[in-house]
C-alpha positions in Angstrom: -71.0 -64.2 -7.8 -72.2 -64.3 -11.4 -69.8 -62.8 -13.9 -72.8 -61.0 -15.3 -73.4 -59.1 -12.1 -69.8 -58.3 -11.6 -69.5 -57.0 -15.1 -72.2 -54.4 -14.6 -70.7 -52.3 -11.9 -68.2 -54.3 -9.9 -70.5 -53.9 -6.9 -73.3 -56.4 -6.6 -75.2 -54.1 -4.2 -75.1 -51.2 -6.6 -76.2 -53.5 -9.5 -79.0 -54.9 -7.5 -80.1 -51.4 -6.5 -80.1 -50.4 -10.1 -82.1 -53.5 -11.1 -84.6 -52.8 -8.3 -85.0 -49.1 -9.3 -85.7 -50.3 -12.9 -88.3 -52.8 -11.7 -89.8 -50.2 -9.3 -90.2 -47.7 -12.2 -92.3 -50.2 -14.1 -94.3 -51.1 -11.0 -95.0 -47.5 -10.1 -96.5 -46.8 -13.5 -99.1 -49.6 -13.2 -99.6 -49.3 -9.4 -100.3 -45.6 -9.5 -102.6 -46.0 -12.5 -104.5 -48.8 -10.7 -104.7 -46.8 -7.5 -105.9 -43.7 -9.2 -108.6 -45.6 -11.2 -109.7 -47.6 -8.2 -110.0 -44.7 -5.8 -111.6 -42.4 -8.5 -114.2 -45.1 -9.1 -114.8 -45.6 -5.4 -113.8 -49.3 -5.5 -113.2 -51.2 -2.2 -109.7 -52.2 -1.2 -109.8 -55.7 -2.7 -110.6 -54.6 -6.2 -108.1 -51.7 -6.0 -105.3 -54.2 -5.0 -106.2 -56.5 -7.9 -106.3 -53.6 -10.4 -103.1 -52.0 -9.1 -101.2 -55.2 -9.0 -102.4 -56.3 -12.5 -101.4 -53.0 -14.0 -98.1 -53.1 -12.2 -97.3 -56.5 -13.6 -98.3 -55.3 -17.1 -96.2 -52.2 -17.0 -93.3 -53.8 -15.1 -93.1 -56.7 -17.6 -93.3 -54.3 -20.5 -90.4 -52.3 -19.1 -88.4 -55.5 -18.7 -89.3 -56.9 -22.2 -88.9 -53.9 -24.4 -85.2 -53.3 -23.7 -84.3 -57.0 -24.1 -86.2 -57.2 -27.4 -84.6 -54.0 -28.6 -81.0 -54.3 -27.3 -80.6 -58.0 -27.8 -82.7 -58.3 -31.0 -85.0 -60.9 -29.3 -88.6 -61.8 -30.2 -91.3 -61.3 -27.5 -91.2 -65.0 -26.5 -87.4 -65.1 -26.5 -87.2 -62.0 -24.3 -90.0 -63.4 -22.0 -88.0 -66.6 -21.5 -85.0 -64.6 -20.4 -86.7 -62.3 -17.9 -89.9 -63.9 -16.7 -88.6 -65.6 -13.5 -86.8 -62.6 -12.2 -89.5 -60.1 -13.1 -92.4 -62.1 -11.8 -90.8 -62.8 -8.5 -89.4 -59.2 -8.0 -92.7 -57.6 -9.0 -94.6 -59.9 -6.7 -92.6 -59.1 -3.7 -92.6 -55.4 -4.6 -96.4 -55.4 -5.0 -97.0 -57.1 -1.6 -94.9 -54.5 0.1 -96.3 -51.6 -1.8 -100.0 -52.6 -1.3 -99.4 -53.3 2.4 -97.7 -49.9 2.9 -100.3 -48.0 0.9 -103.1 -49.8 2.8 -101.5 -49.1 6.2 -101.0 -45.4 5.3 -104.7 -45.1 4.3 -104.1 -44.3 0.6 -106.5 -46.9 -0.8 -109.2 -45.7 1.5 -108.8 -42.1 0.5 -112.0 -40.5 -0.8 -110.2 -38.9 -3.8 -106.9 -38.9 -5.7 -106.4 -35.3 -4.6 -106.6 -36.3 -0.9 -103.4 -36.0 1.1 -104.1 -39.5 2.4 -103.9 -40.9 -1.2 -100.5 -39.4 -1.8 -99.3 -40.4 1.7 -100.1 -44.0 0.7 -98.1 -43.6 -2.5 -95.2 -42.0 -0.6 -95.2 -44.9 1.9 -95.5 -47.6 -0.9 -92.6 -46.6 -3.1 -89.8 -47.0 -0.5 -91.5 -50.1 0.9 -91.5 -51.7 -2.5 -87.8 -50.8 -3.1 -86.7 -52.1 0.3 -88.6 -55.3 0.0 -87.3 -56.1 -3.5 -83.7 -55.0 -3.2 -82.4 -58.0 -1.3 -84.4 -60.3 -3.4 -83.0 -58.8 -6.6 -79.5 -59.1 -5.2 -80.2 -62.8 -4.6 -81.7 -63.3 -8.0 -78.8 -61.6 -9.8 -76.3 -63.5 -7.7 -77.9 -66.8 -8.9 -78.3 -65.4 -12.5 -82.1 -65.7 -12.2 -82.6 -62.0 -13.1 -81.1 -60.2 -16.0 -80.0 -56.6 -16.2 -81.5 -54.8 -19.2 
C-alpha cells in the first residue's frame, strides 16, 4: 500500500471513498448542468450524453487541478501532470455509470427538468457513479496513480 494512501487516514477504503466523493462532486456539477441544458433544449439522448460528459470532465478536472495548484504551488501544467491519469480514468468510469443509470431511469428522456423522471434519473446516477468509481479509486490510490488533493 502506498505510504501516501496510508498517511491520509490509515484506512485505504476511507481514503478511496473520500477521493471518490471529491471526484463525484466535480462530476455532478458538470453532469447536472449538461443534463439540464440538454433536456431543456430538447436534445436527443446522444447529444445529452456528450454534453453532460464533456461538462463533467471540465468541472471534475477543475476541481482536481485548482487545489493542487493552490496547495502545492504548482502551475497548471505541473498540476495536470500530477493528476491527469487518475482523474481522467476515474471520471470516465463514473460518467459511464452515471449516464447508464440516468438513461435507465428515464431522466434523459424526461420532457422537462422539473419532471420527476428527470430527478429520478439524477437520483439513480449519483450513487451509480460513486459505486462504480470507488473500487477503481482504491486501486489507483494503491498504485499511486491518483493523488489526494
